[in-house]
C-alpha positions in Angstrom: -49.1 81.0 24.1 -46.3 81.8 21.9 -43.7 80.7 24.6 -45.0 77.2 24.4 -44.8 77.0 20.8 -41.3 78.2 21.0 -40.6 75.5 23.7 -41.9 72.7 21.4 -40.0 74.0 18.6 -36.6 74.4 20.2 -34.1 71.4 19.6 -31.3 72.5 22.2 -32.3 70.1 24.7 -32.6 67.1 22.3 -28.8 67.1 22.0 -28.7 66.3 26.0 -31.3 63.6 25.8 -29.2 62.0 22.8 -26.1 61.9 25.0 -28.0 60.5 28.1 -29.4 57.7 25.7 -25.9 57.2 24.1 -24.3 57.2 27.6 -26.8 54.6 29.1 -26.4 52.3 26.0 -22.6 52.5 26.5 -22.9 51.6 30.5 -25.4 48.6 29.5 -23.0 47.3 27.0 -19.9 47.5 29.7 -22.1 45.7 32.1 -23.0 43.0 29.9 -19.5 42.7 28.8 -18.3 42.2 32.6 -21.0 39.8 33.4 -19.7 37.7 30.1 -16.3 37.5 31.4 -16.3 37.4 35.0 -17.1 33.8 34.9 -14.2 32.9 32.8 -12.0 35.2 35.0 -13.2 33.4 38.0 -12.4 29.9 36.7 -8.9 31.2 35.7 -8.0 32.8 39.0 -9.1 29.5 40.7 -6.7 27.5 38.6 -3.9 30.2 39.4 -5.2 29.5 43.1 -4.7 25.9 43.0 -1.5 26.0 41.5 -0.2 28.2 44.1 -1.4 25.9 46.6 0.5 23.0 45.1 3.6 24.9 45.0 3.4 25.9 48.4 3.2 22.2 49.8 6.8 22.0 48.5 5.4 19.5 45.9 7.7 20.3 43.1 8.8 16.9 42.5 5.8 15.0 44.0 7.2 15.0 47.4 4.9 15.0 50.5 7.7 16.7 52.6 6.8 19.4 55.1 9.4 21.5 56.7 9.3 20.8 60.2 10.8 24.4 61.3 13.8 23.0 63.0 17.2 24.8 62.9 20.7 23.5 63.5 20.4 24.4 67.0 17.5 22.3 67.4 19.0 19.3 66.1 22.1 19.9 68.5 19.8 20.4 71.5 17.9 17.1 70.8 21.4 15.2 70.3 22.4 16.5 73.6 19.2 15.8 75.3 19.2 12.2 73.9 22.7 11.9 75.3 22.0 13.2 78.9 18.7 11.0 79.0 20.8 7.9 78.6 18.9 7.3 75.1 22.2 6.9 73.3 24.4 9.4 71.0 22.7 10.1 68.1 24.5 12.9 66.4 22.8 16.2 65.6 23.9 15.4 61.7 22.0 12.1 61.8 19.0 13.6 63.4 18.8 16.3 60.8 19.4 13.5 58.2 16.4 11.4 59.3 14.5 14.3 58.8 15.4 14.8 55.1 12.8 14.8 52.4 12.9 11.5 50.3 15.6 11.7 48.0 17.8 14.1 49.7 20.5 14.1 52.0 21.7 16.2 55.0 24.7 18.5 53.9 24.9 21.5 55.9 23.2 24.5 57.6 22.3 27.8 56.6 24.5 30.3 58.4 22.0 33.0 58.3 19.1 31.2 59.7 20.5 28.0 61.0 18.1 25.9 58.8 19.4 22.6 57.7 20.2 22.4 53.9 19.2 19.0 52.2 20.8 18.3 48.9 19.0 16.0 46.4 20.9 12.6 45.7 21.2 13.7 42.2 22.9 16.9 43.1 20.1 18.9 40.9 18.3 20.6 43.8 18.9 22.0 47.1 16.2 22.6 49.9 16.3 24.8 52.6 13.6 25.7 54.9 11.2 23.7 53.0 12.0 26.0 49.8 13.5 23.7 46.6 15.5 25.5 44.2 18.1 24.3 41.6 21.5 23.8 42.8 22.6 26.2 39.9 20.3 29.0 41.4 21.1 28.2 44.9 23.6 30.5 46.9 25.0 27.2 48.4 26.2 25.7 45.2 27.0 22.3 44.8 27.4 20.2 48.1 27.4 16.5 48.4 24.6 15.1 50.7 27.1 13.4 52.9 24.7 12.7 55.5 22.0 10.4 54.5 18.8 9.5 56.1 18.8 6.2 57.9 17.3 3.2 56.0 
């Protein structure tokens, strides 16, 4: 009986119970905070995702241009095929110019990958392989768009 009385008077286990209750309260508060902010984080990430989708469509200036994947060699082969088939002699330069985005002219080809380089008619931007950058940031520098698309 004496052991039962000593057990009920002993307070050393009460500290453990206090820590368990305190830890449970902290975990509960953390879960409530996560539930509270998760909706805001989800909507913010959807906004970022939407912005990235717009940027990936090369629509920096409102253009609906889509890169066709052609290289300078593709334009040359197409021009040669047109000539050989008797369809006329359209130069590879003119074919590349005809594929230029609105407001751009063909100005050359990328020596590294062979993609057509298009310069905006105002000289502000360069587009290579569907990627638009400012002419100041471009490794190609300023070039005149001397082959313009056929009207």
